[in-house]
VOLOSE-220489 format. One line per field, with one value per atom (N, C-alpha, C): residue number from 0; atom name; z, y, x. Coordinates in pm, 1 decimal, decimal comma. Each point is the difference from the previous one (the first is absolute). Layout:
N
i: NUM_... $
at: CA_... $
w: Z_... $
v: Y_... $
u: X_... $
***
This chain:
192
i: 0_0_0_1_1_1_2_2_2_3_3_3_4_4_4_5_5_5_6_6_6_7_7_7_8_8_8_9_9_9_10_10_10_11_11_11_12_12_12_13_13_13_14_14_14_15_15_15_16_16_16_17_17_17_18_18_18_19_19_19_20_20_20_21_21_21_22_22_22_23_23_23_24_24_24_25_25_25_26_26_26_27_27_27_28_28_28_29_29_29_30_30_30_31_31_31_32_32_32_33_33_33_34_34_34_35_35_35_36_36_36_37_37_37_38_38_38_39_39_39_40_40_40_41_41_41_42_42_42_43_43_43_44_44_44_45_45_45_46_46_46_47_47_47_48_48_48_49_49_49_50_50_50_51_51_51_52_52_52_53_53_53_54_54_54_55_55_55_56_56_56_57_57_57_58_58_58_59_59_59_60_60_60_61_61_61_62_62_62_63_63_63_64_64_64_65_65_65_66_66_66_67_67_67_68_68_68_69_69_69_70_70_70_71_71_71_72_72_72_73_73_73_74_74_74_75_75_75_76_76_76_77_77_77_78_78_78_79_79_79_80_80_80_81_81_81_82_82_82_83_83_83_84_84_84_85_85_85_86_86_86_87_87_87_88_88_88_89_89_89_90_90_90_91_91_91_92_92_92_93_93_93_94_94_94_95_95_95_96_96_96_97_97_97_98_98_98_99_99_99_100_100_100_101_101_101_102_102_102_103_103_103_104_104_104_105_105_105_106_106_106_107_107_107_108_108_108_109_109_109_110_110_110_111_111_111_112_112_112_113_113_113_114_114_114_115_115_115_116_116_116_117_117_117_118_118_118_119_119_119_120_120_120_121_121_121_122_122_122_123_123_123_124_124_124_125_125_125_126_126_126_127_127_127_128_128_128_129_129_129_130_130_130_131_131_131_132_132_132_133_133_133_134_134_134_135_135_135_136_136_136_137_137_137_138_138_138_139_139_139_140_140_140_141_141_141_142_142_142_143_143_143_144_144_144_145_145_145_146_146_146_147_147_147_148_148_148_149_149_149_150_150_150_151_151_151_152_152_152_153_153_153_154_154_154_155_155_155_156_156_156_157_157_157_158_158_158_159_159_159_160_160_160_161_161_161_162_162_162_163_163_163_164_164_164_165_165_165_166_166_166_167_167_167_168_168_168_169_169_169_170_170_170_171_171_171_172_172_172_173_173_173_174_174_174_175_175_175_176_176_176_177_177_177_178_178_178_179_179_179_180_180_180_181_181_181_182_182_182_183_183_183_184_184_184_185_185_185_186_186_186_187_187_187_188_188_188_189_189_189_190_190_190_191_191_191 $
at: N_CA_C_N_CA_C_N_CA_C_N_CA_C_N_CA_C_N_CA_C_N_CA_C_N_CA_C_N_CA_C_N_CA_C_N_CA_C_N_CA_C_N_CA_C_N_CA_C_N_CA_C_N_CA_C_N_CA_C_N_CA_C_N_CA_C_N_CA_C_N_CA_C_N_CA_C_N_CA_C_N_CA_C_N_CA_C_N_CA_C_N_CA_C_N_CA_C_N_CA_C_N_CA_C_N_CA_C_N_CA_C_N_CA_C_N_CA_C_N_CA_C_N_CA_C_N_CA_C_N_CA_C_N_CA_C_N_CA_C_N_CA_C_N_CA_C_N_CA_C_N_CA_C_N_CA_C_N_CA_C_N_CA_C_N_CA_C_N_CA_C_N_CA_C_N_CA_C_N_CA_C_N_CA_C_N_CA_C_N_CA_C_N_CA_C_N_CA_C_N_CA_C_N_CA_C_N_CA_C_N_CA_C_N_CA_C_N_CA_C_N_CA_C_N_CA_C_N_CA_C_N_CA_C_N_CA_C_N_CA_C_N_CA_C_N_CA_C_N_CA_C_N_CA_C_N_CA_C_N_CA_C_N_CA_C_N_CA_C_N_CA_C_N_CA_C_N_CA_C_N_CA_C_N_CA_C_N_CA_C_N_CA_C_N_CA_C_N_CA_C_N_CA_C_N_CA_C_N_CA_C_N_CA_C_N_CA_C_N_CA_C_N_CA_C_N_CA_C_N_CA_C_N_CA_C_N_CA_C_N_CA_C_N_CA_C_N_CA_C_N_CA_C_N_CA_C_N_CA_C_N_CA_C_N_CA_C_N_CA_C_N_CA_C_N_CA_C_N_CA_C_N_CA_C_N_CA_C_N_CA_C_N_CA_C_N_CA_C_N_CA_C_N_CA_C_N_CA_C_N_CA_C_N_CA_C_N_CA_C_N_CA_C_N_CA_C_N_CA_C_N_CA_C_N_CA_C_N_CA_C_N_CA_C_N_CA_C_N_CA_C_N_CA_C_N_CA_C_N_CA_C_N_CA_C_N_CA_C_N_CA_C_N_CA_C_N_CA_C_N_CA_C_N_CA_C_N_CA_C_N_CA_C_N_CA_C_N_CA_C_N_CA_C_N_CA_C_N_CA_C_N_CA_C_N_CA_C_N_CA_C_N_CA_C_N_CA_C_N_CA_C_N_CA_C_N_CA_C_N_CA_C_N_CA_C_N_CA_C_N_CA_C_N_CA_C_N_CA_C_N_CA_C_N_CA_C_N_CA_C_N_CA_C_N_CA_C_N_CA_C_N_CA_C_N_CA_C_N_CA_C_N_CA_C_N_CA_C_N_CA_C_N_CA_C_N_CA_C_N_CA_C_N_CA_C_N_CA_C_N_CA_C_N_CA_C_N_CA_C_N_CA_C_N_CA_C_N_CA_C_N_CA_C_N_CA_C_N_CA_C_N_CA_C_N_CA_C_N_CA_C_N_CA_C_N_CA_C_N_CA_C $
w: 5622,6_87,5_140,4_77,3_128,1_78,9_-35,7_117,9_123,3_95,7_130,3_65,5_-32,3_73,4_133,3_36,3_96,2_-17,6_-134,6_-37,1_56,1_47,4_48,2_-104,8_-97,6_-129,6_-115,2_-106,8_-134,7_-9,1_4,5_-27,8_-108,1_41,4_-107,1_-116,2_30,5_-121,9_-110,6_17,5_-117,1_-82,1_56,7_-96,5_-121,9_1,4_-108,0_-92,2_22,4_-90,9_-94,7_-100,3_-93,7_-110,0_-8,5_-97,6_76,8_114,9_108,5_-84,1_-2,9_-48,9_96,0_93,3_123,5_126,8_77,7_145,9_108,4_63,8_93,5_151,8_63,1_137,5_105,7_-33,4_79,1_131,9_107,1_129,7_70,8_-2,0_82,8_93,5_46,4_86,5_-51,0_-126,7_-61,5_5,6_61,3_32,8_-116,5_-72,4_-109,0_-116,3_-127,0_-123,3_-12,9_-47,6_-29,8_-136,8_-3,1_-117,1_-117,8_19,4_-134,6_-42,3_54,7_-66,0_-148,1_-1,8_-134,6_-117,8_44,5_-105,7_-52,3_53,8_-54,4_-103,4_-102,2_-116,3_-63,6_7,3_-66,5_89,2_126,0_81,4_-68,3_-7,1_-37,6_92,8_103,0_106,1_144,2_64,3_154,8_75,9_101,8_107,1_133,2_49,6_139,0_97,8_-15,3_76,5_140,6_107,2_124,6_79,1_-22,3_67,8_84,8_30,1_82,0_-63,2_-135,0_-73,6_14,4_30,6_27,9_-112,2_-105,1_-103,9_-110,9_-123,3_-102,6_-58,1_-35,7_-27,1_-140,5_-18,7_-125,8_-118,9_27,8_-119,4_-51,2_53,5_-44,3_-145,0_-44,9_-128,2_-102,1_53,4_-100,0_-39,6_69,5_-46,4_-117,0_-114,0_-116,5_-67,5_33,4_-63,7_102,1_114,5_87,9_-49,4_6,9_-44,8_134,6_93,6_121,9_131,2_79,2_122,5_116,9_93,9_115,3_98,4_65,6_121,4_121,5_-23,1_116,8_134,2_109,7_130,8_54,8_-30,7_55,3_79,9_26,5_64,3_-86,0_-118,5_-97,1_22,5_16,6_11,9_-140,1_-79,9_-137,1_-81,7_-146,5_-99,6_-70,7_-52,9_-68,9_-99,2_-7,2_-81,5_-158,9_-21,2_-144,9_-22,5_-77,7_-31,6_-144,5_-71,6_-156,7_-43,9_50,5_-42,0_0,8_79,4_10,2_-113,7_-112,6_-114,8_-50,1_50,7_-28,4_99,1_102,1_119,6_-45,9_23,6_-26,2_121,5_121,1_112,9_112,6_89,1_126,7_111,5_87,1_136,6_114,1_57,3_110,0_124,2_11,8_99,3_151,6_90,0_139,6_26,4_-41,5_22,2_36,4_104,5_33,7_-90,7_-131,8_-121,8_33,6_-9,9_-12,3_-124,1_-108,6_-122,5_-95,1_-131,9_-109,9_-75,9_-41,6_-69,5_-135,5_-40,4_-141,3_-109,2_29,9_-111,9_-35,6_102,0_-44,5_-116,8_-26,6_-133,5_-125,9_0,5_-126,4_-21,8_81,5_-29,9_-83,0_-132,8_-105,2_-21,3_62,2_-18,4_123,8_105,3_128,7_-26,5_32,7_-17,7_136,1_105,9_119,0_113,4_91,9_116,3_118,6_92,0_143,3_103,3_70,8_93,7_110,2_55,8_88,9_147,6_72,5_146,1_9,6_-64,7_26,8_63,7_-11,0_74,1_-121,8_-120,2_-119,3_20,5_-27,0_17,7_-126,1_-98,4_-142,8_-97,0_-129,3_-105,4_-67,1_-73,6_-77,2_-118,4_-14,8_-100,8_-131,2_-42,9_-140,1_-11,6_110,0_-9,5_-136,3_-50,2_-129,5_-112,6_16,1_-90,8_-26,1_116,0_-0,1_-104,2_-126,9_-103,9_-5,5_45,4_9,5_119,0_99,3_132,7_-26,0_58,5_-18,7_157,2_85,6_133,1_110,0_77,7_90,4_133,1_109,8_124,9_97,5_53,8_95,0_129,3_19,6_114,3_149,9_78,3_147,0_1,2_-67,5_0,7_62,7_-28,3_57,6_-119,6_-112,4_-123,8_-7,7_-14,6_6,5_-124,2_-110,9_-122,8_-111,5_-120,7_-103,0_-87,1_-54,8_-72,6_-122,7_-51,4_-146,4_-80,5_-91,3_-118,8_35,7_128,3_32,4_-97,8_-44,1_-95,0_-153,9_-3,7_-114,8_-5,2_107,7_14,5_-88,3_-117,9_-88,0_5,2_27,6_6,4_135,7_92,0_130,8_17,6_41,6_0,1_153,1_92,9_132,0_76,9_95,8_75,1_131,4_119,1_132,2_80,1_42,4_95,8_104,5_55,1_122,5_125,6_92,7_118,9_5,5_-71,8_-14,8_61,8_-35,8_45,5_-110,0_-110,1_-119,9_16,5_-27,9_24,8_-154,1_-102,3_-123,2_-107,0_-109,3_-116,8_-113,0_-91,6_-106,6_-89,3_-64,2_-67,6_-132,6_-37,1_-125,7_34,0_106,2_39,7_-107,1_-79,9_-104,1_-115,6_3,6_-108,9_14,4_124,9_8,9_-34,4_-128,3_-77,8_18,7_10,3_25,2_151,9_74,7_142,5_34,9_19,3_46,9_145,4_86,6_145,7_68,7_77,2_80,6_146,1_84,3_154,3_59,4_58,4_64,7_131,3_58,8_135,0_111,0_99,0_119,7_-30,3_-85,0_-32,6_66,6_-33,5_55,9_-126,3_-103,8_-110,6_22,5_-70,3_32,0_-112,4 $
v: 5242,2_-11,9_-33,0_-98,5_-34,9_-10,0_85,2_-4,2_64,6_-45,0_48,4_28,4_-84,5_-3,7_-89,5_-64,5_-86,8_-117,1_-42,5_-136,8_-105,7_-106,3_-133,6_-102,7_44,7_-106,0_73,9_-52,2_68,1_1,1_110,9_19,3_-101,2_-64,9_-97,7_50,9_128,2_84,2_3,5_2,0_16,8_-115,6_-107,8_-123,1_18,1_84,0_25,1_94,8_56,1_103,3_-64,0_-71,0_-79,3_57,2_129,9_76,1_82,9_-17,2_63,0_-0,8_97,4_4,8_27,2_69,4_49,6_-31,2_-84,5_-20,1_31,1_100,9_56,1_-47,6_-76,6_-39,3_20,4_105,3_-9,0_58,9_-18,4_61,1_-15,9_-131,5_-43,1_-120,3_-79,0_-101,7_-138,7_-6,7_-127,8_-104,0_-105,9_-135,7_-112,2_21,1_-96,3_69,8_-52,0_37,0_-89,8_26,2_-104,0_-66,7_-122,9_-74,8_53,0_90,5_43,6_115,3_37,9_108,9_-43,8_-118,7_-52,3_1,6_32,1_26,9_123,8_105,0_140,6_-5,3_-59,5_-25,5_117,0_112,0_121,7_86,3_-36,6_86,1_-19,2_134,3_23,2_24,6_71,9_55,5_-52,5_-81,0_-32,5_51,0_76,1_39,0_-38,4_-114,1_-33,4_27,6_86,9_19,1_60,3_-26,3_56,8_-57,5_-127,5_-83,5_-113,5_-91,3_-109,7_-137,1_-2,2_-125,3_-106,1_-126,7_-91,1_-88,2_-1,2_-87,3_72,9_-53,5_47,5_-104,4_21,2_-93,8_-66,2_-130,5_-63,7_72,3_60,9_65,7_113,7_37,5_125,3_-26,3_-139,1_-32,1_45,0_39,9_52,0_145,9_66,3_147,4_-9,3_-52,5_-11,3_128,5_109,8_134,9_77,6_-57,8_87,4_37,1_132,6_63,0_30,1_46,1_46,7_-68,4_-65,7_-62,6_42,3_64,4_52,6_-78,9_-60,1_-83,8_31,1_122,4_16,0_35,3_-11,2_22,9_-82,5_-122,1_-103,8_-95,3_-124,2_-107,3_-120,3_11,3_-118,6_-68,6_-127,9_-79,5_-84,4_-1,9_-69,7_60,1_-19,4_44,8_-138,5_-5,4_-115,4_-50,4_-127,4_-79,1_34,0_7,6_13,6_142,5_67,9_146,7_13,3_-88,2_8,9_49,6_-7,8_76,9_150,9_47,8_160,1_50,7_-62,9_22,3_151,2_87,3_148,2_82,7_-63,4_67,6_76,2_119,6_85,5_51,5_11,3_70,6_-109,3_-33,8_-86,8_69,3_42,9_47,3_-82,8_-59,5_-78,0_27,8_125,3_45,5_-11,4_-12,3_-6,6_-119,4_-102,6_-137,5_-94,2_-91,4_-101,3_-119,7_31,9_-104,4_-57,7_-123,4_-71,7_-45,1_-7,1_-27,9_51,4_5,4_24,1_-123,3_-14,0_-129,1_-8,1_-113,9_-2,2_33,8_-17,8_25,3_159,0_89,0_132,1_19,1_-78,4_18,1_-36,1_-25,8_-12,7_118,9_104,5_127,5_91,1_-22,0_64,6_144,0_60,8_135,8_88,1_-72,2_59,7_99,5_123,6_110,7_38,5_-9,8_47,9_-76,6_-49,1_-73,7_74,4_27,1_50,9_-85,6_-52,1_-95,3_54,5_130,6_36,6_-37,1_-26,1_-42,1_-119,5_-99,4_-132,0_-76,6_-137,2_-86,5_-89,4_49,6_-88,8_-55,4_-123,0_-71,0_-25,6_-19,7_-28,5_42,2_-0,6_43,2_-147,7_-4,0_-125,6_-18,2_-112,0_-54,9_75,7_16,3_45,8_148,8_74,1_144,1_56,9_-46,8_54,1_-17,9_-71,5_-1,0_127,0_89,3_107,4_106,3_-36,7_82,9_145,5_45,8_147,6_74,4_-72,1_67,6_108,0_133,6_111,2_45,2_-26,3_39,7_-102,4_-35,4_-92,8_46,3_21,2_62,8_-113,0_-49,5_-90,9_32,9_119,0_44,2_-56,5_-16,8_-28,2_-150,3_-85,9_-138,2_-81,9_-145,3_-77,7_-83,5_54,6_-70,7_-8,6_-121,6_-32,2_-13,8_-38,6_-25,4_34,0_32,8_23,7_-138,7_-35,2_-119,4_4,7_-130,6_8,2_48,9_65,3_43,1_145,8_51,5_132,9_99,8_-17,1_106,4_2,0_-74,6_-8,7_99,1_77,6_101,8_134,0_-12,3_84,5_132,0_7,1_128,6_82,0_-61,1_62,6_109,9_124,3_127,1_26,9_-45,9_24,5_-119,2_-21,5_-107,1_25,7_-17,3_38,7_-127,4_-28,3_-110,9_30,5_129,3_42,3_-66,5_-15,1_-59,2_-130,1_-101,9_-127,6_-73,2_-127,3_-85,4_-50,2_68,5_-31,3_-19,0_-102,3_-5,4_4,4_-19,4_-1,3_62,2_46,0_27,2_-88,5_-23,8_-95,0_64,1_-84,5_43,8_89,4_-40,6_43,3_123,3_63,9_120,5_106,9_5,3_88,0_-11,2_-115,5_-27,8_87,5_68,4_73,6_138,6_18,5_118,5_111,9_-8,4_101,3_48,0_-48,8_43,9_138,5_95,7_150,8_12,6_-73,8_6,4_-125,3_5,4_-124,4_15,8_-60,3_21,7_-122,2_-16,7_-105,4_32,7_104,8_35,5_-98,7_-13,1_-83,7_-142,3_-54,5_-139,4_-52,7_-125,7_-59,0_-52,6_101,4_-23,1_11,6_-84,8_16,5_39,6 $
u: 21130,3_112,9_-46,9_41,6_-41,6_130,0_96,6_124,5_-27,6_60,2_6,0_-137,3_-93,5_-122,8_-32,8_106,5_-18,5_-62,3_-24,8_-64,3_58,4_-82,5_57,5_-16,8_-100,8_-24,4_-27,9_8,8_-39,8_-157,1_-70,0_-127,2_-77,0_-91,2_-55,9_-58,5_-45,4_-59,2_86,0_132,4_90,4_-2,8_-43,1_-20,2_-82,7_-88,1_-84,2_43,6_121,7_70,6_87,6_-69,4_64,6_97,4_-21,4_82,2_102,8_32,2_88,4_147,2_71,2_132,2_107,8_-43,7_98,0_-58,2_67,0_-33,1_100,8_-19,9_93,7_-60,5_83,0_-55,9_111,1_92,9_125,0_-31,8_90,2_2,4_-136,3_-37,5_-123,7_51,8_-100,5_44,9_-53,3_5,4_-41,4_66,7_-32,7_83,9_-12,7_-111,5_-31,6_-74,1_28,7_-54,7_-108,6_-116,4_-106,7_55,0_-58,2_7,7_-60,7_-127,4_-63,3_90,0_102,4_85,5_44,3_36,5_26,8_-86,1_-129,9_-92,0_-7,3_71,9_4,7_131,5_-35,0_105,1_39,6_-59,3_33,3_104,3_21,6_79,7_153,0_48,6_138,7_80,5_-43,2_86,3_-60,3_69,6_-49,7_115,4_-44,5_85,9_-51,1_56,1_-45,8_123,6_82,0_107,5_-45,8_79,4_-20,2_-122,3_-17,2_-117,0_69,6_-98,8_84,7_-20,3_3,0_-21,6_125,0_-48,8_104,1_-6,2_-89,7_0,6_-88,2_22,1_-95,3_-95,7_-100,9_-106,2_49,4_-27,5_21,0_-62,5_-98,0_-89,6_67,7_117,5_84,0_20,0_4,4_39,7_-99,9_-113,9_-112,4_28,8_89,5_33,4_95,5_-42,8_97,0_43,4_-82,9_34,6_82,4_34,9_76,9_133,0_24,6_134,1_79,8_-61,8_78,1_-57,0_88,5_-61,2_100,1_-59,8_64,1_-42,5_105,9_-28,2_97,5_54,1_108,9_-69,4_86,0_-33,3_-133,4_9,1_-89,0_72,8_-52,6_72,7_9,7_19,7_5,0_126,1_-12,6_118,3_36,7_-94,8_-2,3_-88,7_19,3_-82,8_-62,2_-102,1_-47,3_91,3_-3,4_100,8_-13,1_-145,1_-22,8_-31,2_94,5_-19,5_-18,9_18,3_-8,1_-135,0_-117,1_-120,2_13,4_105,1_21,0_82,7_-24,8_93,1_9,8_-95,6_5,8_76,8_52,3_58,0_127,3_13,3_109,5_74,5_-65,0_52,9_-32,5_75,8_-19,5_77,6_-85,8_68,1_-20,7_114,5_-34,8_83,4_47,1_84,7_-65,1_90,4_-49,7_-95,1_36,9_-73,7_94,8_-19,7_94,0_14,3_26,1_9,2_138,9_8,4_142,4_26,7_-81,7_25,2_-104,9_25,3_-103,9_-27,6_-119,7_-36,3_72,0_49,0_71,5_-90,8_-139,4_-90,0_-6,3_57,1_23,2_77,6_80,8_88,2_-86,8_-105,5_-83,0_-73,1_9,4_-66,2_87,2_-27,1_90,9_-29,8_-99,5_-24,7_54,5_34,7_40,5_127,6_-21,6_101,7_65,8_-83,1_56,5_-30,4_96,2_-24,2_65,3_-66,5_26,9_-4,5_107,3_-8,7_85,7_-1,9_84,0_-47,2_110,3_-19,7_-103,5_26,1_-81,9_103,8_-11,2_108,7_44,0_15,1_50,3_130,5_15,5_127,9_69,5_-104,0_39,8_-100,1_44,8_-88,5_-44,7_-104,6_-16,0_106,0_37,5_109,8_-35,0_-117,0_-30,6_-9,8_35,1_-16,9_36,5_110,4_47,3_-103,8_-105,0_-113,7_-89,5_12,1_-66,1_22,0_-11,0_67,7_-46,0_-108,5_-31,1_26,1_50,3_34,7_113,9_-55,7_82,0_57,7_-82,6_38,0_-18,2_94,6_6,8_61,7_-100,1_42,8_-8,5_109,7_7,1_73,7_4,2_87,6_-62,6_88,0_-32,7_-56,3_51,9_-39,9_134,2_1,5_97,3_57,9_-5,2_46,1_155,2_32,4_161,8_56,3_-83,2_62,0_-110,3_40,2_-92,9_-11,6_-111,9_-10,8_73,4_27,1_70,2_-96,3_39,6_-85,2_-57,8_33,0_-52,3_43,1_112,2_55,6_-67,4_-95,4_-84,8_-128,8_14,6_-97,8_41,8_4,7_71,1_-88,3_-112,6_-96,7_29,4_66,6_14,1_85,9_-68,6_66,6_30,9_-75,9_28,3_-13,5_118,9_14,7_34,4_-66,5_24,5_6,8_122,4_32,8_63,1_3,3_51,6_-56,7_76,8_-34,3_-58,5_85,1_-21,3_125,0_12,4_107,0_87,6_6,1_87,8_136,2_63,4_136,1_77,6_-80,0_71,1_-109,6_46,6_-83,1_30,9_-103,9_25,6_121,7_89,8_109,8_-69,0_-110,7_-76,2_-76,3_30,3_-90,9_29,4_99,5_22,0_-97,1_-74,1_-91,9_-128,1_-7,6_-126,2_35,3_10,4_46,4_-78,5_-121,9_-94,9_-27,2_81,2_-14,5_61,1_-82,8_45,9_7,7_-62,6_7,7_17,4_109,2_22,7_32,3_-74,3_8,6_43,2_129,7_64,0_46,0_-28,4_50,4_-51,2_90,6_-12,7_-24,9_82,2_-8,4_140,1_36,6_128,6_73,1_4,7_80,7_157,2_64,5_144,2_71,2 $
***
């Protein structure tokens, strides 16, 4: 664990830890992740929340065993377009980043069960969001989302949906298809 140590960069010595499973670098002042990070292919949990990141290295694709990725509280304005190699990803935390959109390639992550993108600047979701067949929890509170994409109600595994404090004016007529939904937050929208 290298949390809260005031680091401005990832220590080069970590590069040699080829069997590393967990890498916690939260609450530092790291502005850039090194390209060699993708060579740590056994990493299953990567927490870089609470740093100064403005982008992710392309080598992030090398983390093919990654199950949990926490990027919250950084300065990310975009995610890499190609996320398919992160095919084991189950949990993605993006909250408190100035993200305006999510890449459509995110919808290819078939094992993704949880997405947290609270207080970003999201205006819309990818059109194929309904393809996230394993998604159980989606927290998008405090964004600028005006409408849900067609096919959104194909998220049949969804049990928790938080859309409070957005700019929604309507919900899909097929919202009832989300039969497994046990928690739904819609407060402070413009629903009529």
